N, C-alpha and C positions, 0 to 999 in steps of 0.2 A: 759690517761695512768693510770695504777693501780698497786698497790704493790702486789708482789707475792713472796713467799718463798717456796723453795723446799729443803728438807734436810733429814738427818737421824741422830739419836742420840742414846745414851744408852737406851733410852726408847722405841725405835722402832726397833733396830737392835742388834744382838748379838755382843759381843766384837770381834769375829773373822772377821765379816764383817767390823766393824769400823776400825779394824787394817789394813785390806787390802785396805780400801778406804782412808786412811790418805793422806793428801795433803802436799807436801813439799812447801816451800815458793815460789820457782820459778814456781811450778805448779799452785799455787793460782793465781799468776799474769797472767799466760797464760789463765787460766780459765776465769778471768775477761775480758781479752782482747777479747776472743772468744765470751763471753756473749754479749758484745756490738756489735760485728760483726754480731750476730744473728739478724734476722729481727724483732722478737717481742720485743726486749729489748732496752730501751733507757738509762738505768742506771743499775749498778750492783756492788755488793760487796759480799765478802764471809767471813763467820764466821767459822773458823776452829780451833777446840780445840781437846784435847785428847779424848773427848767423844761426839763430834758433828761436823757435816759438813753441813753448811746451805748456800745456794746461794740465795741472795736477789736481786730482779730486779724490775724495773718499766716497765711494759709490756702493750701493747695495745690490746692483745688478750689473754684471759685466757687459753683456751685449747692449742693453739699453744705455749703459753709461758710455760705451764707445760711440754709439750712434748719436747721443745727445752732445757729447763733447766735440765730436767731429763737426756736427751741424753748427754749434756755437762758434767754433774756430772759423768756419767758412763765412758765417754771417758777419762776424766782427772784423775779419781780415779783408773782406770784399772780394775774395777769390771764390768762385762758385764751388759748391761741394763736389760736383763731378770732376772738376779740374783739379781740386785740391787733394782728393782722396788718394790717388796713386802715390803721392809723396808723403803721406802720413805714416807714422809708426805708432805702435801701441805696446805699452809695457804694463804688466799687471803684477800686483803683490811683490814678491821678492825680486822679480825682474825689474820692476819700477824702482825699487830701492837701489838695486845694483846700478841702474842707469844713472840716477841722480848722483850717487856717490862717485861714479866714474867721471861724470861731468864736473863735479866739484874738484876732482884731482887734476883736471886738465886733460884726461885721456881722450875725451870726445871733442876737444877743441880743434879749431882749424890749425892752430900751431900747438902741437902737443906740449903739455906742461905749463902753458901760460897761466898766470895767477889771477888775471883780472876777473875771471868767471866767479871767483869767490865773492867779490863785491857785488856782482849781479845777482847771485843767489841770495845774498844778504838783502838786497833791495827787493827781491821777489817776496821774501818772508816779511819784510817790513810792510809791504803793500797789503799782504794778506792779513797781517795783524791790525793795520790801520782800518781796514774795511770790515774787520771781524769775520772774514771768510776762512781764515786758517784756524782750525780747532786743534785739539790735542794731537791728532795724528800728524798733520802737516807741520805743526810747530816742532814736534819731536823730530820729524824727518829732516826738516831743513836745518834745524840747529845741529843735528848730528852730521849732516852733509858738510856743514861749515867746519866742524871739528875734524872730520875725515880728510877734507881738503888740506887743512893746516897741517895735519899729521903727515900727509904724503909729502908736502913740501919741506917739512922739518926733518923727517927721518930718511928721506931718499934724495937722490940727485935728479929728480924729475925736472927741475928747472933747467938742467943741461940738455934735456930732450928737445927743447924748443925755447923760443923767446916770446915776449909779449907780442901781440899783433902789431903794435906800433914799431917795435924794434925790427920785427920781421919785415914789415912794410918798408922801412927805411933801408934795410939791407937789400931789398929787391930794387929799390930806386938806385942804389949805388952799383948793384951788380951790372956789369957790362958797360960801365962808364969809363973810369980810368984805372980800375983795378984796386982802388984804395978801399980802406975800411970806412965805416960810417963816420968815425971821429975825424979822420983826415978829410973826408969829403965835406963834412958839415962846417968845418972850421972857417969862421969869418963870414959865413953866409947869412943872409937876411931871411927870416922865416915869417910866414903868415899862418896863424892857426885860426880856423873858423869854427866857432863853438866854444863853450866854456864848461861842458859837462865833464864826467869822469874820464872818458877816453881822450877828449881834447886836452884836459889837464895833464894826463899822462904823456901825451904827445909833446906838449910844451916843455914839460920837465925833461923828457928824453932828449929833445933838441938842445935845450940849454946845457945839459951835461955833455952833449956831443961837441959843443964848442961854437954854436952859432953866435954871431955878434949881436943880433937884435931879434926880438920876437914881438910881433904885433898880434894882439888878440882881438878878434871881431866876434861880436855876439849880439843877438837881438835884444837881450837885456844888457845894457851897457854896464850896469852895476856889477853883474857877475864877471864880466870881462875885466873890469877894473880890479876886482878882488884877486882874480888870478894873476893879473900883471903885478900887483903889489906883492903877492907871495913870491913870484919869480924874482922880483927885484931885491928881496931880502936875502943877504948871504946866509943867514941862519933861519930861513923861513920854514914853514911847516910842510911845504910840498916836497916830499922826498928829500928833506934836509936843506931845502933852499938852494938857490943857484947863483944869485947875484947878477944874472944876465940883464941887459938893458931891455926892458919890456914895457909896453904901453898898450892901452885899450883904445879901440875905435868902434864907432857904430857900424852896422851892417852896410849902410849906404856908402861907406868909404872903402868897401872891399875892392871895387873896380880900380881905384887909384893905387891902393896898396898892392894889388896884383902886379902892377907894372914895376914895382920896386923889389918884389920878393924873388928870392932864388928858389925857395922851397915852400910849398903850401900843403898844409894838412887840414883836411876838413872832416868834421864829424858832428853834424847837427841832427836835430829831430825833425827837420823839414820834410814835408811830404812831396815837394817838388825839387827841381834842380836849383842849387845855390849858384853854381857857375855853369853857364851855358857854353856851347862851342864858340859862339860869337864873342862872349866875354873873354875867353882865352885867346882867341885869334887877335882881338884888339890889344890885349895886354902884351903880346910878344912881338908886335909890329915894331921893327926898328931895333930890337934888342940884340945884343951880341952874345949874351950868355944863355944857356938853356934854362928852362923852367921845369922844376920837378914837382909833380902833384901826387899826393897820397890821399886817397878817398877811403875813409874807414866807416862811412855811413851806410846804413841800410834802412830805407832805400837810398840809392846813391845820391851824393851831393853834386858830383861833377859829371858833366855830360861825357858819355863814352866817346863822343866825336873828337875829344881832345887827343885821342890816340893818333888821329890823322893830321894833327897840326904840327908842322915842322918846328923843331927846337923844343918840343914838349915831350916829357916822359911821364906817363900816367900809370900809377899802380892803384888798383881798386880791389874790392873784396873778391870779385870774380877771378882776377889774376892771382891773388893770394891763395885762393882755394886751389887753383890749378898747380901752383908752385909747391904748396904744402902737401899735396897728395903723395908726392914721391920723397918727402923729407925722411931722413933716416930716423929710426926709433932708437932711443938710448936703452942700454941694458937695464937702467933703473925702472923702466916701464913695467917690467915683469914684477919687480918688487912692489910697485904701487898696485898692480892688479891683485897681488896677494893681500895687501892691506884692505883693498876694497872688499874682497871675498870674505875676509875675517869680520870686517865691520858689518857687512850685510847679515851674516849669521848672528852676530851679537845683537843687532837691531831687531831682527825677527824674534829672537828669544825674549828680548825685553818687552816687545809688544805683546807677544803671546802671554807672558807672565802678567803683564798689566791688565790683560783682558779678563783674567780670573779674579783680580783683586776686589772689584765690587762685590762679587759673589761671596768671597771669603769674609769681607767686612760685614755683609748682610747676615752671614751665618753667625758671626761672633756677636752681632747686635741682637739676633734672635736668642742666642744663648744667654746674653746678659739680661734680656727681658724675662726669660724663664727663671733665672736665678732670683731676680727681683720679685717675681710673682710668688715663688716658693718661700722666700724669706718673709714676705708680707703675710702669707698664709700661716706660717709657723708662729709669727708674732700674735696672730689672732687666736691660735690654739694655746700658746704659752705666754700669756700677757705678763707674767711675772719676771720675764727675762730683763736683766739689767743691761746697761749700754755695753759693758765689756763682753758679756756673754753673747749678746746680739751681734757684735762686731766680729767675734771669733767664729761664730757659726757662719756668718755671711762670707768671711774670708775662706773658710774651709770649703764651702760649696763652690765658690769661685775657683779655688785651686783644683778641685776635682774636675770641673767643666773645662778649665784651661788645659789640664793634662790630657783629657780625653780628646780635645780638639787639636792639640799641638801637632802630633805626628800626621794626622790626615791633612791638615791645612798646609803644612810644610811640604809634604809629599805631593799634594795636588798642584802646588805652585811649580815644583820641579817638573812634574809631568806636563803641565800646561805650557812650559817654556820650550818643550821639544817639538819638532815638526809633527803635525797631526794632533797636537794637544788641545786644539780649540774646543773639543767636545767635553772636556773635563768640567768646565763651568756648568754646562747643561746637566751633567750627571750629578754634580753637587746640589744644584737647585732642585732636581727631582728627588734625590735621596732624602733631603732634609725638608722637602716641601716648602721651600723659601718663597716668599711673596715676590713675584716679578717686579711689582712697583717699588718695593724696598730696594731691590738691586738697581733698578733704573734710577732711583733717587740718589743712590751713592754715586752712580756714574755721572749724573748731572752735576753733583757737587764737585766731583773731580774735574769735570770740564770747566766749571766756573773758576775753580782754584787755578787751573792751568792757564786760563785766559788772563786772569789777573797777574799771574806770575810771569807770563811771557810778554806782556806789554812792556816795550822798552828794553827787552833783553837782547835784541839783535846786535 
């Protein structure tokens, strides 16, 4: 089996395609279930963010896997396969590992170095674990990706290469207004945040720290909005250390009224249609003397692109952020992160290759133990007068002989198997010692079951 990723992102597809291909939570679950039902795939998980959709799978056939995963992405995204295919990219084996590790470090993000992607990778792994579609390979891969991402942020200055999408979006809103920074611009303003998910929570916390005087949280589930408002109100709250800002929650039906009061609006919901239409925005700005700043971080978009044409309104959305970040300068730390990624890819590959031979080594030692037990039993039949001490000494001696004979070959074969091209050593070992394939498979199944139990709740 081999790792395969098929996907599209802001680097390969226009925002209009990404917007149409966005996957709701229930669609992601169905996609994973259908992926495992497909013949080439044994494991699967999906990484879906506002600017990327990637399907990871452990497949036994490359070409069949690419065809099947591409078809599944098209079916569940609602974008026809012929239309979607030109925007898809494919990574296989070490290139797939390299891709995910780069994504985890923020190297492939719209804003280089942003850290929110780590939370999204964590969510992708959690979904795969919850649905039992992520087996040993994807559990190991995504757990390691999280560690690599954290290492990149702790050991380098990659954070300086860019900001979170929220911060970058706010900076784009401020750019070209009065020349001030975000904190100066935001001070005393009234903010409306639509949505109460992770991105909306980050936006609310960022606005609060920037100095807005009031934050209104609107969400389809009022209880979630109320929880977020409560956290923001607590000076020592759990959201990024708490903010103490005046915050309160409203139902979605109140968004129209709140829009007339707000100076800045950030929207990031999972809605499949527009949350704010052009007419909504035109109505809200009628008669007002202050400009209205809109930041749309949703995919598909929450705010009608027609807002660009409304006088007194400034709109920054995913599409404009993509254009702005294309020319963003790269920090020197990016090269250091790339080095970390390369090292970690090599280490991951070696560990996976070494793990591949472990069931064969275990099966060999199991066979040797059975041989020892059989010979000791035969000896007892021929020498019934042996006392317990003699029997134990003979058994221990035979075991030591077998262990010494197997030690060097098994250690060496693990070393050789961890090197590139070492996959064939497991086959050689099985052939030389005439190991029962079912015994090796049983060890592999036991390892998978142990890994499944161990990985539940580990995210």
